[in-house]
C-alpha positions as CSV (number, residue, x, y, z in Angstrom):
1,X,-16.3,12.4,-65.4
2,X,-13.6,10.8,-63.4
3,X,-10.6,9.1,-65.2
4,X,-10.7,6.2,-62.5
5,X,-12.1,3.1,-64.3
6,X,-13.7,1.8,-61.3
7,X,-15.5,4.9,-60.6
8,X,-16.6,5.8,-64.3
9,X,-19.7,3.4,-64.2
10,X,-20.8,4.6,-60.5
11,X,-20.8,8.5,-62.2
12,X,-22.9,7.6,-65.2
13,X,-25.7,5.7,-63.0
14,X,-25.5,8.7,-61.0
15,X,-26.2,10.5,-63.6
16,X,-28.9,8.6,-65.1
17,X,-30.6,8.8,-61.7
18,X,-30.2,12.3,-61.1
19,X,-31.8,13.3,-64.8
20,X,-34.9,11.0,-64.2
21,X,-38.1,13.2,-64.6
22,X,-41.5,12.0,-63.9
23,X,-44.7,13.4,-65.3
24,X,-47.4,14.8,-63.4
25,X,-50.8,12.9,-64.0
26,X,-52.4,16.0,-64.6
27,X,-50.9,16.5,-67.8
28,X,-52.3,13.3,-69.3
29,X,-56.1,12.7,-70.3
30,X,-57.5,9.2,-69.1
31,X,-60.4,7.6,-70.6
32,X,-63.4,8.0,-68.2
33,X,-64.1,4.6,-67.5
34,X,-60.1,3.4,-67.4
35,X,-59.9,3.8,-63.6
36,X,-57.5,1.3,-62.7
37,X,-55.0,2.5,-65.5
38,X,-55.4,5.9,-63.7
39,X,-55.1,4.7,-60.1
40,X,-51.9,2.8,-61.0
41,X,-50.2,5.8,-62.6
42,X,-51.1,8.1,-59.5
43,X,-49.3,5.7,-57.4
44,X,-46.1,5.3,-59.5
45,X,-46.0,8.9,-59.6
46,X,-46.3,8.9,-55.8
47,X,-43.4,6.9,-55.4
48,X,-41.3,7.9,-57.9
49,X,-39.3,10.5,-55.8
50,X,-39.0,8.0,-53.1
51,X,-37.6,5.6,-55.8
52,X,-35.3,8.1,-57.0
53,X,-33.6,8.6,-53.4
54,X,-33.5,5.1,-52.6
55,X,-31.6,4.4,-55.8
56,X,-29.3,7.3,-55.5
57,X,-28.3,6.2,-51.9
58,X,-27.8,2.7,-52.7
59,X,-25.7,3.4,-56.1
60,X,-22.5,4.0,-54.1
61,X,-23.0,0.8,-51.8
62,X,-24.1,-1.4,-54.7
63,X,-20.8,-0.1,-56.8
64,X,-18.8,-0.9,-53.8
65,X,-20.3,-4.3,-53.1
66,X,-19.6,-5.5,-56.2
67,X,-16.2,-4.3,-56.1
68,X,-15.6,-6.1,-53.3
69,X,-17.1,-9.3,-54.4
70,X,-15.1,-9.4,-57.8
71,X,-12.0,-8.8,-55.5
72,X,-12.9,-11.5,-53.3
73,X,-13.4,-13.8,-56.5
74,X,-10.2,-13.0,-57.9
75,X,-8.8,-13.9,-54.5
76,X,-10.3,-17.0,-54.1
77,X,-9.3,-18.0,-57.2
78,X,-5.4,-17.4,-56.8
79,X,-5.8,-19.3,-53.6
80,X,-7.9,-22.2,-55.2
81,X,-5.2,-22.3,-57.8
82,X,-1.8,-22.1,-55.5
83,X,-3.8,-25.3,-53.3
84,X,-4.6,-27.1,-56.7
85,X,-0.6,-27.0,-57.7
86,X,0.3,-29.0,-54.3
87,X,-2.3,-31.7,-54.6
88,X,-3.3,-34.4,-57.3
89,X,-6.9,-34.8,-57.4
90,X,-8.0,-38.7,-57.1
91,X,-8.9,-40.0,-60.6
92,X,-12.5,-41.8,-61.3
93,X,-12.6,-45.0,-60.9
94,X,-15.8,-47.5,-62.1
95,X,-17.3,-48.8,-58.8
96,X,-19.7,-51.7,-58.9
97,X,-22.2,-49.9,-56.9
98,X,-22.7,-46.4,-58.7
99,X,-25.2,-47.5,-61.3
100,X,-29.2,-46.7,-60.5
101,X,-29.6,-50.4,-59.7
102,X,-26.4,-51.7,-58.8
103,X,-25.8,-53.2,-55.5
104,X,-22.7,-53.4,-53.1
105,X,-20.3,-56.3,-53.7
106,X,-21.0,-58.3,-50.6
107,X,-17.9,-60.1,-50.8
108,X,-15.9,-57.0,-50.7
109,X,-17.2,-55.7,-47.7
110,X,-16.3,-58.7,-45.9
111,X,-12.9,-58.5,-47.3
112,X,-13.1,-54.9,-46.2
113,X,-14.2,-55.4,-43.0
114,X,-11.2,-57.6,-42.4
115,X,-8.5,-55.1,-43.6
116,X,-10.5,-52.8,-41.2
117,X,-10.4,-55.0,-38.2
118,X,-6.9,-56.4,-38.6
119,X,-5.2,-53.1,-39.9
120,X,-7.1,-49.7,-39.7
121,X,-9.2,-50.6,-36.3
122,X,-5.6,-50.2,-34.4
123,X,-5.9,-46.1,-34.6
124,X,-9.2,-45.8,-36.4
125,X,-13.0,-46.3,-35.1
126,X,-16.0,-47.2,-36.8
127,X,-18.0,-45.9,-33.7
128,X,-21.4,-45.6,-35.6
129,X,-21.7,-49.0,-36.6
130,X,-22.7,-52.5,-34.7
131,X,-22.2,-55.7,-34.7
132,X,-25.9,-56.5,-35.7
133,X,-25.4,-54.2,-38.8
134,X,-23.4,-56.8,-40.6
135,X,-25.9,-59.8,-39.9
136,X,-27.4,-60.7,-43.6
137,X,-24.6,-58.5,-45.5
138,X,-21.2,-60.1,-44.8
139,X,-21.8,-62.5,-41.7
140,X,-24.4,-64.9,-40.6
141,X,-26.1,-64.2,-37.0
142,X,-23.9,-67.1,-35.3
143,X,-20.8,-65.6,-36.8
144,X,-21.3,-62.0,-35.7
145,X,-22.5,-63.2,-32.1
146,X,-18.7,-65.2,-32.5
147,X,-17.0,-62.0,-33.2
148,X,-18.6,-59.6,-30.9
149,X,-17.7,-62.2,-28.0
150,X,-14.1,-61.7,-28.7
151,X,-14.2,-58.3,-26.8
152,X,-15.1,-56.8,-23.7
153,X,-17.7,-54.2,-23.1
154,X,-17.9,-52.3,-19.6
155,X,-21.6,-52.5,-18.3
156,X,-23.5,-51.6,-15.4
157,X,-23.9,-50.7,-12.4
158,X,-24.9,-54.3,-11.2
159,X,-26.3,-54.2,-7.8
160,X,-24.0,-53.3,-5.8
161,X,-23.3,-50.1,-7.8
162,X,-19.9,-51.2,-9.6
163,X,-19.2,-51.5,-13.7
164,X,-18.2,-54.7,-14.7
165,X,-17.0,-56.1,-18.1
166,X,-19.2,-58.5,-20.1
167,X,-18.7,-60.2,-23.1
168,X,-19.8,-58.0,-26.4
169,X,-23.0,-58.9,-27.8
170,X,-24.9,-58.0,-31.3
171,X,-26.3,-54.6,-30.2
172,X,-23.1,-53.3,-28.9
173,X,-21.2,-51.0,-31.4
174,X,-17.5,-51.8,-32.6
175,X,-15.0,-50.8,-30.1
176,X,-13.0,-47.5,-30.3
177,X,-9.2,-48.2,-30.1
178,X,-8.8,-45.2,-27.8
179,X,-10.6,-44.2,-24.4
180,X,-10.7,-40.5,-25.1
181,X,-9.5,-37.9,-27.6
182,X,-6.2,-37.1,-25.2
183,X,-5.1,-40.7,-25.7
184,X,-5.5,-41.0,-29.3
185,X,-3.6,-37.7,-29.5
186,X,-0.7,-39.0,-27.2
187,X,-0.1,-42.1,-28.8
188,X,0.0,-40.5,-32.4
189,X,2.4,-37.7,-31.8
190,X,-0.3,-35.1,-31.6
191,X,-2.7,-36.2,-34.3
192,X,-6.1,-37.5,-33.6
193,X,-7.0,-40.3,-36.0
194,X,-10.4,-39.5,-37.4
195,X,-13.6,-41.8,-37.2
196,X,-14.3,-43.3,-40.2
197,X,-18.0,-43.7,-40.1
198,X,-18.7,-41.2,-42.9
199,X,-15.5,-40.2,-44.1
200,X,-16.7,-41.2,-47.4
201,X,-19.7,-38.6,-47.3
202,X,-16.8,-36.3,-45.8
203,X,-14.6,-36.1,-48.9
204,X,-15.4,-35.1,-52.3
205,X,-15.6,-37.9,-54.4
206,X,-15.4,-39.8,-51.3
207,X,-14.3,-43.7,-52.8
208,X,-11.8,-42.2,-55.3
209,X,-10.4,-40.1,-52.7
210,X,-9.9,-43.1,-50.0
211,X,-8.6,-45.5,-52.5
212,X,-6.2,-42.8,-54.0
213,X,-4.9,-42.0,-50.5
214,X,-4.6,-45.8,-49.5
215,X,-2.6,-46.6,-52.5
216,X,-0.9,-43.3,-53.2
217,X,1.9,-43.2,-50.9
218,X,5.6,-42.7,-52.8
219,X,8.6,-41.0,-52.2
220,X,8.9,-37.7,-52.1
221,X,10.1,-35.9,-54.9
222,X,13.1,-33.5,-55.4
223,X,13.1,-30.3,-53.6
224,X,9.8,-31.4,-51.4
225,X,10.9,-30.9,-47.9
226,X,9.5,-33.9,-45.4
227,X,9.5,-33.2,-41.8
228,X,10.1,-35.8,-39.4
229,X,6.8,-38.1,-38.8
230,X,5.1,-37.3,-42.0
231,X,4.6,-39.2,-45.0
232,X,4.6,-37.9,-48.8
233,X,1.4,-38.6,-50.4
234,X,0.2,-36.5,-53.5
235,X,-3.7,-36.9,-52.6
236,X,-3.6,-35.4,-49.5
237,X,-3.9,-32.0,-49.2
238,X,-0.7,-30.6,-48.8
239,X,1.2,-33.4,-49.8
240,X,2.4,-34.4,-46.2
241,X,0.1,-36.6,-44.2
242,X,1.1,-38.2,-40.5
243,X,-0.3,-41.4,-41.0
244,X,2.2,-44.1,-42.4
245,X,1.3,-46.1,-45.1
246,X,-1.0,-48.6,-43.5
247,X,-1.0,-51.4,-46.2
248,X,1.7,-53.6,-47.7
249,X,1.5,-56.5,-50.1
250,X,0.8,-59.6,-48.6
251,X,0.1,-58.0,-45.1
252,X,-2.8,-60.1,-44.6
253,X,-4.5,-63.5,-45.3
254,X,-8.0,-63.4,-47.0
255,X,-10.5,-65.8,-46.1
256,X,-11.8,-66.5,-49.6
257,X,-8.1,-66.9,-51.1
258,X,-7.8,-63.5,-52.8
259,X,-4.3,-61.7,-53.4
260,X,-4.1,-59.3,-50.8
261,X,-2.2,-56.9,-52.7
262,X,-2.4,-53.0,-52.1
263,X,-4.6,-52.2,-54.2
264,X,-6.9,-55.1,-53.4
265,X,-7.1,-54.3,-49.9
266,X,-7.5,-50.4,-50.7
267,X,-10.6,-51.1,-53.0
268,X,-12.1,-53.7,-50.4
269,X,-11.6,-51.3,-47.2
270,X,-13.5,-48.2,-49.5
271,X,-16.1,-50.3,-50.5
272,X,-16.5,-51.3,-47.0
273,X,-16.3,-47.8,-45.6
274,X,-18.5,-46.9,-48.5
275,X,-21.2,-49.5,-47.0
276,X,-20.6,-48.2,-43.7
277,X,-21.6,-44.7,-44.7
278,X,-24.8,-45.8,-46.6
279,X,-26.0,-48.8,-44.9
280,X,-29.5,-48.6,-46.2
281,X,-27.8,-48.4,-50.0
282,X,-29.4,-51.5,-51.3
283,X,-32.6,-51.3,-49.6
284,X,-32.9,-47.4,-51.1
285,X,-32.5,-48.3,-54.4
286,X,-34.6,-51.8,-54.1
287,X,-37.5,-49.4,-52.8
288,X,-37.0,-47.1,-55.0
289,X,-37.5,-49.4,-57.8
290,X,-40.6,-50.5,-56.5
291,X,-42.0,-47.2,-56.1
292,X,-41.0,-45.9,-59.6
293,X,-42.7,-48.9,-61.1
294,X,-46.2,-48.4,-58.8
295,X,-46.0,-44.9,-60.0
296,X,-46.3,-45.6,-63.5
297,X,-49.0,-48.2,-63.0
298,X,-50.9,-45.6,-61.1
299,X,-50.1,-43.1,-64.2
300,X,-51.2,-45.6,-66.7
301,X,-54.3,-46.2,-64.7
302,X,-55.2,-42.4,-64.3
303,X,-54.9,-41.7,-67.7
304,X,-57.4,-44.7,-68.8
305,X,-59.9,-43.2,-66.3
306,X,-59.4,-39.8,-67.1
307,X,-60.6,-40.9,-70.8
308,X,-63.0,-42.9,-69.6
309,X,-64.5,-40.5,-67.3
310,X,-64.3,-37.5,-69.2
311,X,-65.0,-38.9,-72.8
312,X,-68.9,-38.5,-72.5
313,X,-68.2,-35.0,-72.2
314,X,-65.5,-34.1,-74.7
315,X,-67.9,-36.2,-77.4
316,X,-71.0,-34.4,-76.1
317,X,-72.6,-31.8,-78.3
318,X,-74.4,-28.8,-77.1
319,X,-77.2,-27.3,-79.5
320,X,-78.9,-23.9,-78.7
321,X,-82.0,-23.5,-79.5
């Protein structure tokens, strides 16, 4: 066989295929009553030459595919290792809503909405959320109507065929900071701020990543070149991000008097964005708990009925005369 280690398994496999020998069914004697075994053996002998031909032709392709897959996995591992060296993975934090029966902290959602409204909304949008989504979660109906009326929404056309502005209402979605993507890029040096409606779902370990990103800005280490317009954040892929540090201590005053530190605001806005991605979170767990209880009761009743229904059959005695 050739001395190449990559071709040696292929050579032995081809030798094995070439030495396959199939015995003719006429050399064996079957019991007269064993028709099924005889038919099966005849079919195997009939298709054996075709199987050997297929395996012989497919062996080089299978070996090449295996070698290519191994090479691709090794290259992928090297690329992933090189990428991991430039990124600090976010640590895992214990969030209040991650338990099986735990709900969101609604006070944190309200504080996070305040952070989004006063800080994040200047560049980012949450266009999947409406004002009515907050009713009963963070604000009352009257509070949300007042907040919605602070914005002007283009509506129409009117009876004259013209568009007009009206005060916002509960059915309107949260306003976007830019009219279109081009204006957003023009205002941010070519970088378009993404929509945050599903940002928690779009990132691995979303809450941990968003919190670490917001609170992880720092000075670049020695030897790290930071281009103009970029900022160093070890939790961002590549370490350089166009978004400047959005939060500072004492940047706003919370309605409930909570100290507005960077970590507190990062936590609150992360909880808010997590709720935006899963507004049905609390209701889903509540209904799931009810479903588990109902299924458990149904299982118990089914077991009792089964024992009662089949007890007469299991305890009866059959007598044959």
